[in-house]
Structure formats: C-alpha cells, structure tokens
C-alpha positions as CSV (number, residue, x, y, z in Angstrom):
1,M,13.8,-46.1,17.2
2,T,15.6,-43.5,15.4
3,R,19.1,-42.7,16.8
4,R,19.7,-38.5,18.3
5,Y,23.6,-38.9,17.8
6,S,25.7,-40.5,15.2
7,N,29.3,-40.5,14.7
8,D,31.2,-39.8,11.3
9,Q,31.6,-42.8,9.3
10,D,27.9,-43.5,10.2
11,L,27.2,-40.4,8.7
12,I,29.6,-41.4,5.9
13,K,27.8,-44.3,5.6
14,T,24.7,-42.5,5.6
15,L,25.5,-40.1,2.4
16,R,27.5,-42.9,0.8
17,M,23.9,-45.3,0.5
18,Y,21.8,-41.8,0.0
19,I,24.2,-41.1,-3.2
20,K,23.8,-44.7,-4.4
21,R,19.7,-44.4,-4.3
22,H,19.3,-40.9,-5.6
23,F,22.0,-40.5,-8.0
24,D,23.7,-41.6,-11.1
25,K,27.0,-40.3,-10.1
26,K,28.8,-39.1,-7.0
27,K,29.4,-36.2,-10.0
28,D,25.5,-35.7,-10.3
29,A,25.0,-35.5,-6.1
30,A,28.0,-32.8,-6.1
31,E,26.1,-30.2,-8.4
32,H,23.1,-30.8,-6.8
33,W,24.5,-29.5,-3.1
34,G,26.4,-27.1,-5.2
35,V,30.0,-29.0,-4.7
36,S,33.1,-29.6,-6.2
37,G,33.7,-33.6,-7.0
38,N,36.7,-33.0,-5.5
39,Y,35.3,-31.7,-2.4
40,L,32.6,-34.0,-2.0
41,S,35.4,-36.8,-2.2
42,M,37.1,-35.1,0.5
43,I,33.5,-35.4,2.5
44,L,33.2,-39.0,1.9
45,S,36.7,-39.3,3.3
46,S,36.1,-37.8,6.0
47,T,38.6,-34.7,5.9
48,K,36.6,-32.2,5.3
49,P,32.9,-31.3,6.9
50,P,29.9,-31.9,5.1
51,T,27.9,-28.9,3.9
52,K,24.5,-27.5,5.3
53,E,22.7,-28.6,2.6
54,I,24.0,-32.3,2.6
55,L,22.8,-31.9,6.3
56,D,19.7,-31.2,5.8
57,E,19.1,-33.5,3.2
58,L,20.2,-36.4,5.2
59,G,18.5,-35.0,8.3
60,Y,21.4,-34.2,10.2
61,E,22.4,-31.2,12.2
62,R,25.5,-30.5,13.2
63,V,26.8,-30.0,16.6
64,K,29.4,-29.8,19.2
65,M,30.3,-31.8,22.2
66,Y,32.5,-31.9,25.2
67,K,33.1,-34.5,27.5
68,F,34.7,-34.7,31.0
69,K,38.4,-35.4,31.4
70,N,39.5,-38.4,32.9
C-alpha cells in the first residue's frame, strides 16, 4: 500500500536512497537535476526545498497543508 503523504524526513530518506542507487556521486545527481552540488546538499540537510524536477522524478508533489489550532 502506498502512502499518500510523507514528511520531510521521509522525502529526504527517499532522495538519499535514490541518489545512492542511480548515481555514482552526489555531484552527478546535482548535474542531472540542474542544481549545484551545494544546493543539493542543502536539500539533503532540509535547509532548502527540493526542486520540482527532483520531486517529479521521485514521484512526489509539494502540497500545502493547514491544521486547526488547539
């Protein structure tokens, strides 16, 4: 069963595994997605959001959510 929503940690874990399986180096992955190695590192450390190209390749999309205050 596929989960419909993931948190940032799940996405980063998926991205790390994807890079490890499909690329020799993080630099190769960064070039593939058209970002700098530094930007990819910021994505992997959750300081910058992943690009649409990365999300598309992983099968994710960005959604905005709100919740009620307690």
